[in-house]
N, C-alpha and C positions, 0 to 999 in steps of 0.2 A: 503493499499499499504505500501510496505517494501521500506527504505532508506537506503543509504551508501554512501561512501565518499570513493571518488577514491581510497587512500591510499589502504583504508582496502580490495580493489579488487585485487590489487596489490602485500598486504599482503597473502590473503590467494592463489594466484597464485604462490608464491613462496614456500609455507610452501606445496601447493601439489606440485611441485615438486620437492623439497625434498623426501617426503614421496612416491611417485606417479611417473609413466614419463611421457612426456609431453604429450603427445597425453589425458591418461586421467586426467592430468591439467586442459588444457585446455578444452576437454569436461565439466567435472563440473565448470570451470568459462563463461563458457555459460551457463550454465543450470543456475547458480544464478542470471545473467544476465538477464536474461527470465522474472525471477520475483523481479526484485530493479529498483531503480531509482537511479539515482547519484545523488548527491547534490554536490555543488560548496561551496568553500570556497572564502572569500574575503581577499581583497588584505589589509583591514582595520586591519580583524580578525588575519592576519600571523604577519603585523607589531605590534600587540596588545601583541600576545603573544611572539613573538623575543623578544619584550623589557623588558618585566616582568620576572627579574632573579627567583623569589618565587617559579616559577611554569616550571612542565614539559612541554618544549612546544609541545612535540606533542599528549598528551592527552588533553593539553588547545586547540589546532586546533582542533581538532575533536571535541572535546566538543561544543567551544561555535559556530562551522559549526551547529551542529549537532539541538545547542540552537538558532539560527535566522533561523530555518525552523519551522514554524508553525503546521506541521501536523504531529510530534512526540511527541510524551508520551512522553519515557521512553529514557535514555540511559541506554544503557546494557555495561557492563564490568568486566572483573574477580579484577580488582585490582582498585577497591574503594576507598583507600587510598589513591590513587595519586590525586583524587579529591576534595579539599579542600577550594577549590574555585566556587563551586558547587554554581547553580542556581536554588530557590528553584520553578521555572518557572520549569525546567525540570528536574527529581528525576532521581538519580543514580542507578540504580540496578545490581547484580550480576545476570547470567541467572536462576541458582537456585531462586532467587526471583522472577525473571520475570516469572517460568515456576511456581513456588504459583500463584501468581497475574495469572496468565493464565487459572490456573485451576478450582481458586474460580471463579472467570467470566465465565465460561462455565454453 
C-alpha cells in the first residue's frame, strides 16, 4: 500500500492546476487518491517541528509524520540534503535511488 500526507496531495493539485486545466488536475488527483492512503500528523509532531529552529519545518513535519507510520519502508525526496535530522529507522532515498532498489528487488 502507498501512503501520502494530505499536504502532498494539495501540492500535486497545485502543480497540476498550473500545468494543466482544472478538470485534468481533478482527474489526476482523483486517480492518485484511489491508489493511496492519507496519513495524518499529530499536534505533538507539529509542535516539535515548529519549536526546533535548526530544521526545515515542512520537511521535518513530512518526515516525522512518515516515521510514525510503521508501514513505510522508505522516505523518497529529491532534497536529501534537507534531512540532516534523519532517523536510521526510515531510510531517505532519491526517486532514482528508489527505482534502482525496486529494480534490484524485482
